[in-house]
C-alpha positions in Angstrom: 106.3 99.9 108.4 109.7 101.3 109.0 112.3 99.3 110.8 112.3 100.0 114.5 115.5 99.5 116.5 114.2 98.6 120.0 116.3 97.5 122.9 115.5 94.4 124.9 115.0 96.6 127.9 112.3 98.6 126.3 110.1 95.6 125.4 107.5 95.0 128.1 105.2 92.1 128.3 102.2 92.9 130.5 104.3 95.6 132.1 106.4 93.0 134.0 109.8 93.1 132.3 111.9 92.5 129.3 111.4 90.0 126.5 114.9 88.7 126.3 116.2 87.9 122.9 113.6 89.8 120.8 114.4 92.5 118.3 111.9 94.2 116.0 113.9 94.1 112.8 112.7 92.8 109.4 113.7 89.3 108.7 116.9 89.3 106.6 116.4 88.9 102.8 117.1 85.5 101.5 120.7 85.0 100.5 121.5 85.2 96.8 119.5 86.7 93.9 116.3 85.0 92.8 116.0 84.5 89.1 112.6 85.6 87.7 111.2 82.7 85.7 108.5 84.8 83.9 109.2 86.9 80.8 107.0 89.5 79.1 106.7 90.2 75.3 104.6 91.9 72.7 103.0 90.8 69.4 102.0 93.7 67.2 98.6 93.3 65.4 98.0 96.7 63.8 94.3 97.4 63.4 92.0 94.6 64.6 88.6 94.4 62.9 86.4 92.2 60.8 87.0 88.4 60.5 88.7 86.5 63.4 92.5 87.0 63.3 94.6 83.9 64.0 97.8 84.6 65.9 100.7 82.2 66.6 102.2 82.3 70.1 105.7 81.5 71.3 106.2 78.4 73.4 105.4 78.7 77.0 103.0 81.6 77.0 100.9 81.6 80.2 98.7 84.6 79.8 97.9 87.2 77.2 96.3 90.6 77.4 95.0 92.7 74.5 96.0 96.4 74.3 94.8 99.1 71.9 95.0 102.8 71.4 92.6 105.0 73.3 89.4 106.2 71.7 87.6 103.0 70.7 84.9 101.2 72.6 86.3 97.6 72.6 84.2 94.5 72.7 86.9 92.2 71.5 86.8 88.4 72.0 89.5 85.8 72.2 89.7 82.0 72.1 92.6 79.5 72.1 93.2 76.2 70.4 93.0 73.6 73.2 95.3 70.6 73.7 92.7 68.5 71.9 93.1 70.6 68.7 89.6 72.1 69.0 88.9 75.8 69.6 87.9 76.8 73.1 85.0 79.1 73.9 85.1 82.8 73.1 86.1 85.0 76.1 85.9 88.7 76.6 89.4 90.1 75.7 88.7 93.8 76.6 87.2 93.5 80.0 88.5 96.2 82.3 87.9 97.7 85.7 90.6 96.3 88.1 93.2 98.8 89.0 95.1 100.7 91.7 94.4 104.2 93.0 96.7 105.8 90.5 95.9 104.6 86.9 98.3 105.0 84.0 99.2 108.4 82.6 96.9 110.2 80.2 97.4 109.0 76.7 98.4 105.5 77.7 96.9 102.5 75.9 93.7 100.7 76.9 94.3 97.2 78.2 92.1 94.2 78.8 92.6 91.7 81.6 95.3 89.0 81.5 93.8 85.8 80.1 95.2 82.3 80.8 96.2 80.4 77.7 98.2 77.8 79.5 101.0 77.2 76.9 98.7 77.2 73.8 100.5 77.9 70.6 97.6 79.5 68.7 94.7 81.8 69.4 92.0 83.9 67.6 90.9 87.4 68.1 87.8 89.3 66.8 86.4 92.7 67.3 83.1 94.2 66.0 84.8 97.7 65.8 88.2 98.6 64.5 90.8 98.8 67.2 93.9 100.8 66.1 97.3 99.9 67.5 96.1 96.5 68.7 98.8 94.3 70.3 99.0 91.3 72.5 101.1 91.5 75.6 102.0 88.1 77.0 103.8 86.5 79.9 105.9 83.4 79.4 106.3 80.9 82.2 108.2 77.7 81.4 106.1 75.9 84.0 102.8 76.6 82.3 101.0 73.5 81.1 98.7 73.1 78.1 95.1 74.3 78.5 92.8 71.4 79.1 89.7 70.9 77.0 87.4 70.8 80.0 87.6 71.2 83.8 89.0 68.1 85.5 87.2 66.5 88.5 87.5 68.4 91.8 89.3 65.5 93.4 92.4 66.4 91.4 93.0 69.2 93.9 93.8 66.9 96.8 97.3 65.9 95.7 98.1 69.3 94.3 97.3 71.0 97.6 99.1 68.6 99.8 102.5 69.9 99.0 101.6 73.6 99.2 102.6 75.4 102.4 99.9 77.3 104.3 100.0 81.0 105.3 100.1 82.0 108.9 98.8 83.1 111.3 95.6 81.0 111.9 93.0 83.0 113.7 89.6 81.6 114.5 87.2 84.3 113.4 83.8 83.8 111.8 83.2 80.2 110.7 86.9 79.5 111.2 89.8 80.4 109.0 89.9 78.3 105.9 93.3 76.8 104.9 95.0 79.6 102.9 97.9 78.6 100.6 100.9 80.9 101.2 102.1 83.3 98.6 105.5 81.6 98.7 103.9 78.4 97.3 103.2 80.1 93.9 105.5 83.2 93.8 108.8 81.4 94.2 111.1 82.5 91.4 109.3 85.8 90.7 110.3 89.4 91.3 109.5 91.1 94.5 106.7 93.5 94.7 107.8 97.0 93.6 107.2 98.6 97.0 106.2 97.6 100.5 102.5 97.2 101.1 100.2 99.9 102.3 97.5 99.2 105.0 94.0 100.7 105.0 90.7 99.4 106.4 88.3 96.6 105.6 84.7 98.0 105.3 83.7 96.0 102.2 84.7 92.8 100.5 84.6 92.9 96.7 84.0 89.7 94.8 85.7 89.4 91.4 86.4 86.9 88.7 89.6 86.8 86.7 88.0 86.3 83.3 90.2 83.3 82.6 88.7 80.2 80.8 87.5 77.6 83.2 89.2 74.6 81.8 92.3 74.6 84.0 93.9 71.9 86.1 94.7 72.2 89.8 98.4 71.9 89.0 98.1 74.9 86.7 97.0 77.4 89.4 100.4 78.4 90.7 101.6 79.2 87.1 98.3 81.1 86.5 98.9 83.2 89.6 102.6 83.9 88.6 101.5 85.0 85.2 98.7 87.2 86.4 101.2 88.7 88.9 103.8 89.3 86.2 101.1 90.9 84.0 99.9 93.2 86.7 103.4 94.2 87.8 105.4 94.3 84.6 102.7 95.1 81.9 100.2 97.2 83.9 103.0 98.7 86.1 101.2 97.9 89.4 103.1 97.3 92.6 101.9 93.7 93.1 99.1 91.4 92.0 95.8 93.2 92.3 93.8 90.8 94.4 94.2 90.1 98.1 93.0 86.5 97.8 92.2 84.1 94.9 89.9 81.1 95.1 90.1 78.4 92.4 87.4 76.1 91.1 88.7 73.2 93.4 87.9 75.2 96.5 91.4 76.3 97.4 92.3 79.8 98.8 95.6 81.4 97.8 97.2 84.4 99.5 97.7 86.8 96.6 98.9 90.4 97.4 101.8 90.5 99.9 101.5 92.0 103.3 99.7 89.6 105.6 96.5 87.6 105.3 95.2 89.0 108.6 96.0 92.6 107.7 93.9 95.3 105.9 96.3 95.2 102.9 95.5 97.8 100.2 95.0 96.0 96.9 94.6 97.1 93.3 91.3 95.4 92.5 88.7 98.2 92.7 90.0 101.6 91.7 88.6 104.3 93.9 87.8 101.9 96.7 91.0 100.0 97.5 91.8 101.9 100.7 88.6 100.6 102.4 88.2 97.1 101.0 89.6 93.6 100.5 89.3 91.8 97.2 88.7 88.1 96.5 88.8 86.8 93.0 87.4 83.5 91.8 89.7 82.1 89.2 87.7 81.7 86.0 85.0 83.3 83.9 81.4 83.3 85.2 79.4 85.4 82.8 77.2 82.4 82.0 78.6 79.6 84.2 78.2 79.5 87.9 81.2 78.9 90.1 81.8 75.3 91.3 80.2 74.1 94.6 83.7 73.8 96.1 84.6 77.3 95.1 81.3 78.7 96.5 81.7 76.9 99.8 85.3 78.2 100.2 84.4 81.7 99.1 81.7 81.9 101.7 83.9 80.7 104.5 86.8 83.1 103.5 84.4 86.1 103.5 82.9 85.1 106.8 86.4 84.8 108.3 87.9 88.0 106.8 85.0 90.3 107.6 84.6 89.0 111.1 88.3 89.3 111.9 88.1 93.0 111.1 84.8 93.5 113.0 82.6 93.9 110.0 79.1 92.5 109.6 78.3 90.5 106.4 75.0 92.2 106.2 74.0 95.8 105.6 75.9 98.4 103.7 78.9 100.7 104.1 79.5 104.1 102.8 82.8 104.7 101.0 84.1 107.9 99.6 85.5 107.5 96.0 89.2 108.2 96.1 89.9 110.8 93.4 93.2 109.1 92.5 91.3 106.0 91.3 88.0 107.5 90.2 88.7 106.9 86.5 87.6 103.3 87.2 84.5 104.2 89.3 80.9 104.3 88.2 80.6 107.4 90.5 82.4 110.7 90.5 85.5 111.5 92.6 84.7 112.1 96.3 81.2 110.8 95.9 79.9 108.9 99.0 78.8 105.5 97.7 76.7 103.1 99.6 77.8 99.5 98.9 76.8 96.1 100.2 79.3 94.7 102.7 79.8 91.9 100.2 79.8 93.6 96.9 80.3 92.6 93.3 83.0 94.6 91.6 80.4 96.1 89.2 78.6 97.6 92.2 81.4 100.2 92.4 83.4 100.3 89.1 82.6 100.4 85.4 83.0 96.7 84.7 80.9 93.5 84.2 83.0 91.7 86.8 82.3 89.3 88.5 80.2 88.1 85.6 76.4 87.8 85.4 76.3 84.2 86.9 78.5 84.9 89.9 76.9 88.3 90.5 73.5 86.7 90.5 74.7 84.3 93.3 75.8 87.2 95.6 72.5 87.6 97.5 72.5 84.0 98.5 76.2 84.1 99.3 75.6 87.1 101.6 72.9 85.2 103.5 75.2 82.1 103.9 78.1 84.3 105.1 75.9 86.0 107.6 74.7 82.7 109.0 78.3 81.5 109.3 79.8 84.6 110.8 78.3 84.5 114.3 78.6 87.7 116.3 81.9 89.4 115.2 84.0 91.2 117.8 85.3 94.7 117.1 88.8 95.5 118.4 90.1 99.1 118.6 93.3 100.6 119.7 94.1 104.2 120.5 96.1 106.5 122.8 94.8 106.6 126.3 93.3 110.0 127.2 95.9 112.1 129.0 94.9 113.2 132.5 96.1 116.4 134.0 98.8 115.6 136.6 98.6 117.2 140.0 101.3 119.8 140.7 104.3 118.0 142.3 105.6 119.3 145.6 108.9 121.2 145.4 111.7 118.8 145.2 114.7 119.0 147.5 117.8 120.2 145.6 119.5 116.9 146.1 116.5 114.8 145.1 116.7 112.9 141.7 114.3 114.1 139.0 110.9 112.3 138.9 110.5 109.6 136.3 108.4 110.5 133.2 104.9 109.1 133.1 104.6 105.9 131.0 102.4 106.6 127.9 99.5 104.2 127.7 97.4 102.7 124.9 93.8 101.7 125.4 92.4 98.6 123.6 88.7 98.0 123.5 86.5 95.0 122.6 82.8 95.2 121.8 80.2 93.5 119.7 78.5 94.9 116.7 75.6 96.2 118.9 78.0 98.0 121.1 78.0 95.6 124.0 81.4 95.5 125.7 83.3 92.2 125.9 84.7 91.7 129.4 87.5 89.2 130.2 89.0 89.2 126.8 92.7 88.6 126.5 94.4 91.3 124.5 97.9 91.0 122.9 99.7 94.2 121.7 101.7 93.3 118.6 104.2 95.2 116.5 104.3 94.5 112.8 107.6 94.1 110.9 107.7 93.8 107.2 110.5 92.6 105.0 111.0 91.7 101.3 108.4 94.3 100.4 105.6 92.6 102.2 106.5 88.9 101.4 107.7 88.4 105.0 105.5 89.8 107.8 106.3 89.1 111.5 104.5 90.2 114.6 106.1 90.6 118.0 104.1 90.5 121.3 104.9 93.6 123.3 102.3 93.6 126.1 99.2 91.8 127.1 96.2 92.4 129.4 92.5 91.6 130.0 89.5 93.8 129.3 87.4 95.1 132.2 83.6 95.2 132.5 83.6 98.1 130.0 85.6 96.1 127.5 88.7 98.3 128.1 92.3 97.2 128.6 95.2 99.6 129.3 98.6 98.6 127.8 102.0 100.3 128.4 103.6 102.0 125.4 107.0 102.5 127.1 108.6 100.2 124.5 108.7 103.3 122.2 111.1 105.1 124.5 114.1 103.2 123.1 113.0 103.1 119.4 114.9 104.9 116.7 111.9 105.0 114.3 108.1 104.9 114.6 106.4 101.6 115.2 103.1 100.3 114.0 101.2 98.3 116.6 97.8 96.6 116.8 95.6 94.9 119.3 94.9 91.2 118.8 92.1 89.3 120.5 92.9 85.7 119.7 89.3 84.7 120.5 87.7 82.8 123.3 84.3 81.5 124.7 82.9 85.0 124.3 83.7 85.4 120.6 86.0 84.8 117.6 89.3 86.5 116.9 89.6 90.2 116.1 92.3 92.6 115.1 92.3 96.4 115.4 93.6 98.9 112.9 97.2 99.7 113.5 98.3 102.9 115.3 101.7 104.5 114.9 103.8 104.8 118.0 106.4 107.6 117.6 109.8 107.1 119.2 109.7 110.5 120.9 108.3 110.2 124.4 106.1 107.3 123.3 103.7 109.6 121.4 100.9 107.7 119.7 99.0 108.8 116.5 96.1 107.0 114.8 96.6 105.2 111.5 95.9 107.3 108.4 93.6 106.1 105.6 96.6 104.1 104.2 99.2 103.2 106.8 102.5 102.8 105.0 104.6 99.8 105.9 108.0 101.2 104.9 
């Protein structure tokens, strides 16, 4: 969202007066340059085929990804030498399917997903078909530890999580918001996202896995996320890490893509469907192994919260039109209208095996559990109030001052999924301000009110009169006895005469 220069006098709270001391400007960037602690590199392999190829790695390699020239159907596998000296299990090295709406240019190399190797110094690759131009792209992170030989007990996560700051805000939708570890807890010392985030709509939640080996420690996870982010940004050329949220095997949730945990941030996790979805990845490989009980419990609670916050049922299906810009990833042609479960596996939409056979097989039970936890979500909407034709004013005396312009109004509405209006709900009109390309998101209260018997609440938009640039605002229902929290899609308030326009499919933030 663009910066909006708004005077104190133009900020109204419940239409009663100014909010002294508030200014809608992005938070200033942190002083001083931040040194990126991740580095990318390449190991050329030539043609990969036949017997397993052993490859030595530089010190401190966190993740690797296999690339090869277009034209070959890849089924390559990879394994690393563990800290114990034994070889770990074979993992798919050519899995694909995650991506943004605009994939790489024609003729670009094929690329598998980034795989965590955790500081290992040696790995092996094998492929049943010849892959020409094979190469390993890697990310080094000096904080990456050695890959463990087996998953440690879940109790290890307690100490690791205690020092990690939590993301804000906390909004009580669904079964309650789970603790979400802030992006700053893992992304410190990395580059900023390439651009400010875009905002779309949450109609579906996609469940993913990251295809990383499962034998990682709780203390490894921040380094894993940094390395995946560096791979997505600097190797794949994406704007940010692809996923909106990541859940680890210890049952912790991490804020991934920047832009606000409570916002409909457009990710790069399901090409063709990103504008209408949120993406949650479980950190690990689940082709033949189920996710841990802790991860499943947290995944269910996160899905119940996120869907309910945006007024979406966990049951039923949603129809999404395949975005032509990302249709190269899709199982369906561009512009096709695809019916998807509200909680979908990535493979339901795109040409991929994600989230693995084991996790995909758990999704029906996960949907049922999420539905039982979600309660009755509240739908919040925000739009320009219908303009009424004013009566013709009487002729004014020559000496009379001009009549003041009518104050433009916004109408917020609260209702349940069955259309029943929610009366007596407290509504807060908030402006969104984004800085550091989405890493800092602030919301300023501009007005507030209470819904009537029809679930409606009129809010003044006169704060736009003093703005130099357009402003993105939303309605927040913080929750109450009648239901859990809900947020509306943002609308754009233009600075000229307080004009209001609805949000496009992707509401830019800057």
